[in-house]
N, C-alpha and C positions, 0 to 999 in steps of 0.2 A: 740789482743788488738783492732783491727779495728772493730770487731763485737760489743763489748760493746759501742764503740763510736757511731757507726751507730744506735744501739738500743736507746741510749740516745738521739740522734738527732731526731729520729722518735718520741720518746715519747714527746719531747719538741714541735715538730710540731703538734702532735696530741692534746696536751693541748692548744696550741695557737689557733687551730681551734675551740675548745670548748669555748674559751673565747668570741667569737662573740655572741652577744645576738640575738636570733631568733626573728622574728616578733611576737609580742604579740597578735596575732589575737584571741586566745582563751580567754585571759584576757579581751580584749575589749568586746567580746561577753558576758562574765560573768558580766562585769560592766554595759553593756547596759541592761541586764536582771534585775540587781539590781535596776537600775533607773526605769525601767518599773514597777517593783514590788512596789517600793516606791510610784510611781504615782498611782498605782492601789488602794493603801490604803488611798490615799487622799493627798499625798505630792504635794506641788506646789512650785513655786518660792518664796512664802511667808516664807517657811521653809528655813532658812539659809544654812543648810547642803545640802539640795537638790540642791540649786543654785550652791553651791561649787562643788557638784558632776557633774553637767552638765558642768560647766566650765572646770573642770579637765579632763573630758572625751573628750571635744572638743580639749583641748591641747594635749591629748594623741593621738587623730586622726591626729593632725597636726604633732606631732613628728613622727608618723608612716609614714606619707607621705614624710618626709625629712629623713627617715631611721635612726632616732635617737631611735632605738628600746629599749634601756635601759630606757631612759626618758619616752618613750611611755608606757612601762610596769609599771613603778613606778606611773605615773599619772593615768593610768587605775586602778591600785590597790587602789590608794587613792580615786578615784572616786567611786569605789565599796564600800569602807568602809564608805564614806560620805553618799552614797545613803542608805546603811543599817542603819546608824545612823538617817537619816531623817525619814526612815520608822519607826524605834523604837520610835522616838519622837512623830510622828503622832499617833501611836497606844497608846502610853502612855497618850497623851492628850485625846483621845477618851475614854480610860478606866477611866480617872479621871472624865470626864463629866458623864459617866454612873454611876460611884460611887456617884457623887453628886446628881444625880437624885434619886438613890436608897436611899441615906441618907435622902433626903427630904421626900420620901414616908414613911420611917421608923419613922421619927419624927412626921409626920402627924398621923400615926397609933397610936403612943404612946399618942399623945394628945387626940385622940378619945377614947382610952381606959381609960385615966385618967378622962375624963368627965363622963363616964358611971357610974351609981350608983352600 
C-alpha cells in the first residue's frame, strides 16, 4: 500500500512542477517579429492595432521582468495578434488604393473607346 501512495505523491509533485509557467521568451521573439513585419509593410502608430501591439508587448516585457510569466505570455500573444491585424489592415488599404487606381484607368479607357467612331 505504501508504493501506490508514494507513486501518487510523486505524480502530484510532478504535475505541480508543470503548473509553473516558463518564461515566454520565444513568444516575445515571435511578437517582436510580427511587429517588425507590420512596420515593414507600412504600419505606424497611426494604425490603432499597431499601437496596441506595441503597448501590449511593452507590458509583456514588464511582466517578464517581474516574473509574471503567464501574464507576459498572454500579453505577448495578444501583441502578436494585434501586430498581424495591423499588417492586414495596412495591406488591405494598399490593395484598395491600387484597385481604385486600376478602376480609374479602366473607366478612362472605356470613355476613350466610347468616343472613337
